[in-house]
N, C-alpha and C positions, 0 to 999 in steps of 0.2 A: 684535201677535200674532207676526208674523214675527221682530221684534227679540227677543222673549222666547224663541223657539225657538233663535235663534242664540246667545243668552247661555247657555241651558241646555246646548247642544251643546258650546260652548267650555269651559264649566265641567267637563263630563264628560271632555273631552280632557285638561284640566289634571290632573284626578284620576288618570286612567289614567297620564299621564306621570310624575306624582310617585310613584305606586305602583311604576312600573317602576324609577325612580331609586332609591327606597328599597330595592327588592329587590336591585339591583346593589350598593348600599352594604353591605347585609346580607351578600351573598355575598362581597364583597371582604374583609370582616373576619371571615369565618367562621373559627372556631377551628381547624377541620380544615385550613385552608390558610395559617395564620399561626403563628409561634412564640409563645412566652410574652410577648414584648415587643410583639407585634402586627405584626411585620415579615412581609410576605407572602413565602411560600416559593416558590410556583410561577410559571412564566412566564406572561405575559399577552400579549394581542394587541399587536403592534408591537414586541415584544422580539426581540433578537438573541441567539444562543448560539454560542459557540466552544468546541470541545473538542479534546482530544489523547488519544492512546493512553495508557491507564493502566497498561499492562503493566510499564514500567520502575519506576513507583512501587510497584506491588504486589510486584514481585520484590525491590525494596530493603527494603520493610517486612518481608517474609517472612524475610529473611536477617539482620535486625538482631540477633537473639539467637543466631546461629550463630557458630562460630569461624572460618569460612571468610572469605576476602577479599570484601568487600561494597562495591564502588564506588557512589558516588551516581549517581542517574539522569542520563543524558546524552542530549541530543537532537543526535545527530551526523549526521542525515540518512539513516540506514540503517534501512530497514523501519519507517517511521512512517506514521500516518494522522492527518489533520487533518479535523475535522468542523465544519460550519457550519449554522445553522438561522435561519429568520425565521418568526415566529409570525403567521399571518394572523388567527387567533382564539386564544382561550385553549387550545383543544384541537385546533388544526390548524396545521401548519407545512409550509413548503417547506424542503428540506434538500439539502445537498451534502457530499460527502466526497472527499478526495484522498489516495490511498495512493501512496507512492513508496518504492522500494527500490533503493538504489545500493550496489553491492558492488565491492570491488577486492581480490582474493586472489592471493597469490603462493605457488606450490609450487616446491620445489627437489628436484633429484635428483643423486646422487653419480655421477660418471663418472671413468674413468681419465684421467690427464694424459698425453695422447699424446706430448707433447714430452719428458717426463721418464721415461716408463715403462721405457725401456731401462736407465736407470741406477738408477731407484727404482721397483720394481713397486708400492709402496704409495702413490705420488703420486696425488692425486685433485683434481678440480675440481667445480664445481657448475653444472648447467644449471638454467634457471628457466622456469616457465610462469606467466604473469600472466593471471588471469581477471577481466574487468570486465563488469558487467551493469547494465542499467537497466530498471526496471519501473515504469510509471506507470499508475494506475487511477483513473478519475473516475466518480462516481455522482451523479445528481441525481434527487430524488424528492419524494413527497408523503407526509406523515405525519399519522395520526389518533391522538388520545390519549384516555385515560379513566382514572379512578381516584379515590381519596379520600385526602386527606392527603399525606404525604410520598412515598408509593409511587404511581407513575404507569406504566401500561402503554401501549404504543404499537405501531402496525403500519402497514404501507403498502407502496408499490411504488416502484421507481426504475429509471431508464435507466442503462446502464453502458457505459463505453468504456475500453479498455485498450491499452497499447502496451508492447512489450518488445524489447530488443536485447541482444546479447552479443558479446564479442570476446575472443579468446585470442591472446596474443603469446608466442612462444618465443624464448629466447636461449640460445645454446650457447657453452660455454667453449672447445671445440676447433674452430677454424675450418676450413672446407673450402677447400683450395688444391691446387696441383699436387703438393706433397709429401705431402698427406694428403687423398686424394680421398674416402675414406669414414671420416670422423672418428668417434670414439666419442661417442655421444649417448644421453641418457636418453630412454626411450620412455614419454612421459607418457600417450599415448593407446592403449597396448597395440598390437594388430595391426590397428587401424582403417584405416590407410593402407598401400597396397602400393607406393607410389612416393615417392622423395625424402625429404627431411627437412623437416618442417613448420615454417614460420616464423610463420604467422598463419592463424587461422580466424575467419570471420565467419558464424555461422549466420544464417539468414534472419530478418528482423524480423517480429514477430508483432503483428497488429492484431486486436482483438476488440471486438464490440458485443454488448449483451445487455439482457435485461429481468430484474429481480430482485424478490423479495418479501422482507420482513423483519418481524420481531416481536421485542419486547424489553420490558425493565422498567428504569425509572429511579428512583433513590432520592435525594431531596433532603435531604442531611444538614445543610445550612445554607441560609439564604436565597439563592436564585438560584445555588446550587452543587449539583451532582448527580454521582452515580456510576451509570453505566448499562452494561447489557450487552444484546446483541442477537444473534439468529441469522438468517441469510439464506440464500436459495437462488436461484441465478441460472441462466438459460438463455442460452447464449452462441453466437455465430457468430464463428469465428476464421479468419484468413487468415495463412498463413506465407509470407513472401517467399523469394526465391532466395538461397541462401548461397554462399560461396566459400571456397576454401582456397588459400593461397600456400605454395609449397615450393621448396626449393633442391636442385639435383643437379649432378653433374659431367657435362659434355658432352664425351664422348671425341672427337667429330669436330672440334670447335673447341678442345679441350683447355682448357676454362675452366668456371668455375662459372656456372650460369644459374638464374634465378628464374622460376618458372611460376605461373600463377593458373588454377585450374580451377573451373568452376561446374556446375550441374545434377546435383549428387550426389543419390542416392536418399534420403539422410538429410535433405535439405532442399530438396525440389522447390519450384518457384515455385507460388504460389497453391494451397497445400495447405489446402483448406477443410474445416471440420468443425463439428459441433455437440456441445456438452457441457453438463452441469449441474454446478454447483460450489457446495457448501455453504460457509458462512463463519460465523465467530463472532468477536465483538469486545467488548472491555471498554474503556470510555473515561471520562474525567473532563471534565465539561462546566461552563462558566461562562456564566451568563445576564446580560444587561444591556440 
């Protein structure tokens, strides 16, 4: 009698197991989640995904039929975002994104050529200001998904960390010396500084941490390939470090050029703490494998 009960229970477990497997197989090949050839469209548990900013592609495609110059998309490390995901389940994933923006811009200003102006009033030279900046932003979060067929909606939250720095370097064509104590110089910063001729500025480095929420839609236009867009809103805590300015001036006591470095300016006080909310929007191209 006991053996009979064991056999019946074991048989019921097998039936339930086969029913579950059959249901999984049926869902796997559901027409809503596969193309006409039966290839599955959507990500599954254990899949990875890697994505890039789609803006260069969309800009290129949008200008194909215009007469203006339309260079092909280039990934030159300037203002780009890389996305990564790992699917814990078919509809749940952990995700990360890395945004980096590196810029290097040079501005030029025309000034009189002090050495030749007596003989040629129209003689000119160029001063330059080079601006370089670095901004890195990292986010790690948890994503939930739902939807039918090729269109999938998603939402979730993420932790955020950011870092930013900037540097400005000034070069002047007319040198400061005993014969020319106040050389002609281009005023790139207006009347911001009251002393000397600026040679370098380093604003304080910015560190920020935060918590963000996001929601978006992803469309699978081919198996394991999608185009997505999302909107996010973050709450940040930021800290601005101490900045400094280096400048040159003529020291009348020693009768020579001297370089000075000043800190603690009101425009960049140490540990300038604050809170802010920042909306964001992104369009990306994602590959699943």
